[in-house]
C-alpha positions in Angstrom: 61.9 69.3 -82.2 59.3 68.2 -84.6 59.5 64.7 -83.1 59.1 66.2 -79.6 55.9 68.0 -80.6 54.6 65.0 -82.4 55.4 62.8 -79.4 53.8 65.3 -77.1 50.7 65.5 -79.3 50.5 61.7 -79.4 50.8 61.7 -75.6 48.0 64.2 -75.2 45.8 62.3 -77.6 46.4 59.1 -75.7 45.7 60.8 -72.4 42.6 62.4 -73.8 41.4 59.0 -75.2 42.1 57.3 -72.0 40.2 59.9 -70.0 37.3 59.6 -72.4 37.4 55.8 -72.2 37.5 55.9 -68.4 34.7 58.4 -68.4 32.6 56.2 -70.7 33.6 53.2 -68.6 32.4 54.9 -65.4 29.2 56.0 -67.2 28.8 52.4 -68.5 29.4 51.0 -65.1 26.8 53.4 -63.6 24.3 52.5 -66.4 25.0 48.8 -65.9 24.5 49.2 -62.1 21.2 51.0 -62.6 20.2 48.2 -65.1 21.1 45.5 -62.6 19.1 47.3 -59.9 16.1 47.7 -62.2 16.3 43.9 -63.1 16.6 43.0 -59.4 13.5 45.0 -58.7 11.6 43.4 -61.5 12.7 40.0 -60.3 11.5 40.8 -56.7 8.1 41.9 -58.0 7.9 38.7 -60.1 8.6 36.7 -57.0 5.8 38.4 -55.2 3.4 37.9 -58.1 4.4 34.2 -58.4 3.7 33.7 -54.7 0.3 35.3 -55.1 -0.5 33.2 -58.2 0.7 30.1 -56.3 -1.8 30.8 -53.5 -4.6 31.3 -56.0 -3.6 28.0 -57.8 -3.8 26.1 -54.5 -7.2 27.7 -53.7 -8.5 26.8 -57.2 -7.1 23.2 -56.9 -9.1 22.7 -53.7 -12.2 24.2 -55.3 -11.8 21.9 -58.3 -11.5 18.9 -56.0 -14.7 19.9 -54.2 -16.5 20.4 -57.5 -15.3 17.0 -58.7 -16.5 15.4 -55.5 -19.9 17.1 -56.0 -20.1 15.9 -59.6 -19.3 12.3 -58.6 -21.9 12.5 -55.9 -24.5 13.7 -58.3 -23.6 11.0 -60.8 -23.9 8.4 -58.1 -27.4 9.7 -57.1 -28.5 9.8 -60.8 -27.2 6.3 -61.3 -29.0 5.0 -58.2 -32.3 6.7 -59.3 -31.9 5.2 -62.8 -31.1 1.8 -61.5 -34.1 1.9 -59.1 -36.6 3.2 -61.6 -35.3 1.9 -64.9 -33.5 -1.4 -64.5 -31.4 -2.3 -67.4 -31.5 -6.0 -68.3 -28.4 -7.4 -69.9 -29.0 -9.3 -73.1 -26.6 -12.2 -73.2 -27.3 -13.1 -76.8 -29.4 -12.0 -79.7 -31.8 -15.0 -79.2 -33.0 -13.5 -75.9 -35.4 -11.0 -77.5 -38.5 -12.7 -76.3 -39.8 -10.2 -73.8 -43.4 -10.0 -72.5 -45.3 -6.8 -73.0 -44.7 -5.7 -69.4 -40.9 -6.2 -69.8 -40.9 -4.3 -73.1 -42.4 -1.3 -71.3 -39.7 -1.5 -68.6 -36.9 -1.3 -71.1 -36.2 2.3 -71.8 -36.1 3.5 -75.4 -32.7 5.0 -74.8 -30.1 3.6 -72.6 -29.7 5.8 -69.5 -26.0 5.5 -69.8 -26.2 7.7 -72.8 -27.0 10.5 -70.3 -23.4 10.4 -69.2 -22.4 11.5 -72.7 -24.3 14.7 -72.2 -23.4 15.5 -68.6 -20.1 13.7 -68.0 
């Protein structure tokens, strides 16, 4: 009789534990499902945000190309003006330093290409 009661008690404990585990399992499944839904929603909002950022990047890339073209155009204009107004004579060797006074006035004190260090 004692073994029967003990066996019945063990049976009830196992049944209770199984019910509890199944209950937790269902709750865990529900929580996992909710977590998956939340993560999917976050992923979808990230996709929308990445699409928006991609469009902004494309717009900024085209703006950058236009600005680079403007900069190159301005550099070309400055170079043309400097070449027209301040011609730079190339010195082939150190012995070629015999300039007339007029030529010395034509040679700028600072090489105009130094300007590119400041603006380029």
